N, C-alpha and C positions, 0 to 999 in steps of 0.2 A: 921424738921425745913425747908427744901427746899419747902416743901408744903405750909406753912406758908408764906414763903418769896415770893413764886409764886403767891399765891392768893392776897397778899397785893400789888405787882407789878401789878397784871391785875386788881384789883380795882383802882389803880391809873390811869391805861391806859384807863379803862371804863370811870372815870370821865372826862379824858382830850377827848375822843372821844364824850362824851355826849355834852361837851360845843362847839366842833367843829361842831357837827351836828345841834347845835342850829344856827351856821351861814349858814351851808350848806341848812338848811331849808329856810332862808330867801332869800338867793342868789338864790335858786331854783324858788322863786317867781319873783325876780329880773330879772334873765336871761329869764325868760318865756315872762315877759310882754314886754322885750325890742325885743324878737323873734317875738311876734304877733303884732307888730306895736304900742306899747306904750313906755313909757320912765320911767325907774326907775330913781329916783332922789337919793336914799340913803337907806341903811341898818342900822338900829339901834338896839341895844342890851342892856339887862338889865343892869344898871337900866334907860334906856333912854338915850343912848349916840350913836352917830354915830360911825359904824364900817367902814364904806365905803361910799363914796371913801376916800381913806386914806388923802386926802388934806385937808378934813373937819373932821377929826377924833377926837372923842371927843366932838363935837359940841351936845348940848342937844336937845332932840327931841321937836317940836314945839308945841304939844297939851299933854294935861294929858296922863300920862305912862299907869297907872293902873296896871294891874297884868300881863302883857304881858312878855313873855320871848324874843322876838324880833318882829320888825316891820318893813315893807317896806314902803316908801314914794313914790309916783309917781307922775312925773310931767305931765305925759299924761297916763290915763287909758288905757285899752284894747279895740279896736274898735267896738268889739261885746259882747254880752252876753257870748256866747259860748268861746270866746277866754280869756275873764275875768275869767270863770269858769276854763279854763285850767290852768291860771295862780294860782288860789286858790288851785288847785288839786297839782301842781306841788312844792309846799313847802315839805308837806310830801312825795309826790310822788317822789322826787328827793332822798330824804333819803332813801326810800322804794328800790329805783333802786340800789343805792350804797350798800346797806344791803344786798340784793341778789347776787350781784357781790362778795361782800366778803365773803359770805357763799360758793359760787362756787370755790372761789380761794383757801379756806381751803382745800377743797376737790380735787382740781385738783393740787395744788403746794405742799400740806403736810407740811407746814413749821415747824420746828422743835423749841423746848425751847421758849423763852420770843417772837421771832418774830411772833408767832401766835396770840399773845394776841391783836394787833390792829385789824386783822382781825376777830377775834370772837367779839371783842367789837362792831365793827362795824356792824356786822351780827345781834346783839341783838337791833340794833337802829331802825328794823323793827316795834318795838313799837310804835315809833312816830306816824305812820298812824294807828294802831290798837286804840291807845290812843284817838287821836284827832277826830276819828269817833265815837267810842263806848262810851266812857265817857262823852262828852257832851250830843250826841243824847239819849242814853239812860238810864243815871243816872244823868243828869243835873249837873255833875261836869265839871270843867276846863280840858284843854287838858293834863295837868299833875296834875291833881287831884285838887289841891288848886292854881295853876298858871296856866299861859298860857291863849290861847282863851276860851271862853266861849259858842262859838258855834262851831258845827263841820263843820269846814271850807272845808275840802277835800271834804266831803258829799255834803255840799251846791255847791261847785263848779262842781261837778260831775253832780249834778241835773241841774245846769245851761248849761252844756255842752249836756243835753238831755238824761243821762243816768238816769234810774229809781233807785229810793232810795233803794229798795229790792234787785236789781241786783249789785248796788254798794257795800252795805254792805256786800252781800254774797261773792263778790269778795275779799273784804278785809279780812273777815272771813277765806276764804279758803287759801289765802296768807298767813296770820299770822299763821295759823295751820300748813302749809306746813314748814315756817320757823321755827316755835317752834320745829317742829318734826327733822329738820335738824340740829338745833343748840343742841337740847336734845343729839341726835345721836352722834354728833361731839364730845361735853362734856363727854358723856358715855364713849367713846373709850379711853379718855384723863386719865379718872380717875385712870386706873392702872398705867399709867406714873407718877402720882401725878402732873399732869399739867407741870412738869418742863422738861420733856424728852427732 
């Protein structure tokens, strides 16, 4: 019974972390564009309402929404193609960095019980980068199979930064393989504890 309860709690936490990371992804674009000399006007989330700035919370997106999960609107774009590419990469890139930090945190701090669930869930968000590169580029699918962006945004951004396509894809695959191994090893060691330890 404890294992079932722990699994249900983890799935709830995973859902909340997934929703939070949709915002993290968009804020990654927004903060990067501001850092490179552009200006972020707002962050919008499904079904097309403004999530930031809070003073305009709930305002509808000005254009057709489509199948996007989130969008960022700019008052001023990046000053160069390279910095625009960096802003494109840093949506999934921000989530990828936080996922790596969460996995490292699991191994360093060894949280017990349910306290480990948010870190484990965040570790699994590395899939944002993998899916956003591989699904549109190799399979013609959207970022999350049927919803999300239809083009490989991080890959296109990396190409604009001057990184070769094959090098970036190889880097994403290596990062994803290491994250998969790290998450699988951590989960494997939890199994005897029935995750509730």
